[in-house]
C-alpha positions in Angstrom: 102.9 80.3 106.9 101.5 83.6 106.5 98.5 84.1 103.3 97.9 87.6 102.6 95.0 88.9 100.2 94.7 92.1 99.3 91.1 93.9 98.6 89.3 97.2 98.2 90.8 97.9 94.6 88.7 100.0 91.7 88.5 102.7 89.6 88.2 106.0 91.4 87.9 109.5 89.6 91.3 111.8 90.7 90.8 113.4 94.0 88.6 110.2 95.0 89.6 107.9 97.7 89.6 104.3 98.6 90.8 102.3 101.2 92.4 99.2 100.6 92.8 96.3 103.2 95.3 93.1 103.6 93.5 90.3 105.4 96.0 87.6 106.9 95.8 83.8 107.3 98.0 83.9 110.1 98.6 85.8 113.4 100.5 89.3 112.5 100.4 90.2 116.3 103.5 91.5 117.7 105.1 89.7 114.9 105.7 91.1 111.7 106.1 94.4 109.9 103.3 95.1 106.9 103.7 97.2 104.0 102.1 98.2 101.1 103.9 98.2 97.6 102.9 99.3 94.4 103.8 98.8 91.3 102.6 101.0 87.7 103.0 99.3 84.4 106.9 99.5 83.1 107.9 100.8 86.6 109.6 99.0 89.5 107.5 98.1 92.4 107.7 100.8 95.0 107.4 101.3 98.8 104.0 103.0 99.7 104.0 102.9 103.4 105.2 100.2 106.1 103.8 100.2 109.9 105.9 98.2 112.5 103.9 96.2 115.6 104.2 99.4 117.5 102.2 101.6 115.4 104.9 103.4 114.0 104.9 104.4 110.4 106.6 105.4 107.6 105.3 106.7 104.0 107.0 107.9 100.5 107.1 111.3 99.7 104.9 111.7 97.0 102.0 109.6 99.8 102.7 111.5 102.8 99.7 113.7 103.9 97.4 111.8 101.6 98.0 107.9 102.7 97.4 106.3 105.9 98.5 102.9 107.1 97.2 101.1 109.8 96.7 98.0 111.4 94.2 96.0 113.6 96.0 93.1 115.3 93.3 91.4 116.5 91.5 91.1 113.3 94.9 90.3 111.1 94.3 93.2 109.0 96.2 95.8 107.4 94.4 98.7 105.7 95.9 101.8 103.2 93.4 104.8 103.2 94.0 106.7 100.2 92.7 110.2 99.8 93.2 112.7 97.1 94.0 110.1 94.3 95.7 111.0 91.2 96.4 109.5 87.6 99.7 108.6 88.7 98.6 106.3 91.7 97.2 103.4 89.0 98.7 100.9 90.1 98.7 97.6 91.3 98.8 97.8 95.1 100.6 94.8 97.0 100.3 94.0 101.0 104.0 92.7 102.1 104.8 90.9 106.0 108.1 91.0 106.6 109.3 88.9 109.8 113.6 89.4 110.0 113.8 89.2 106.5 111.6 86.7 105.6 109.0 88.5 102.8 105.4 87.3 102.2 103.1 89.2 99.3 99.5 89.4 98.5 98.4 88.9 95.0 97.7 92.6 94.8 94.8 94.6 93.8 94.4 97.0 90.8 93.7 101.0 91.7 93.2 102.6 88.8 92.9 106.7 89.2 91.0 108.3 86.0 88.0 110.6 84.8 
């Protein structure tokens, strides 16, 4: 079974950058659509970005031009580069793996954007 572990969260000032990592215990090479989601306090979990095995991506509108999702299939790792961070980006960020509707989730990593 796939186990996902996120890392790289922390405290950053507005306008700063963070790079999140998601390490998968099982091979995700050409098998899973990978994604990042986030959940702010009192809010629903929302999609941040997704990446398919072939490398195609999609982003939520508020992240376009600021966030970049990538994957290294040889390392079984997915990344989320976050630039120009805003206070409203503050949330717990979760890694997701999707194989034909079978979903796996990581435990989440906290991102706090504050001066």
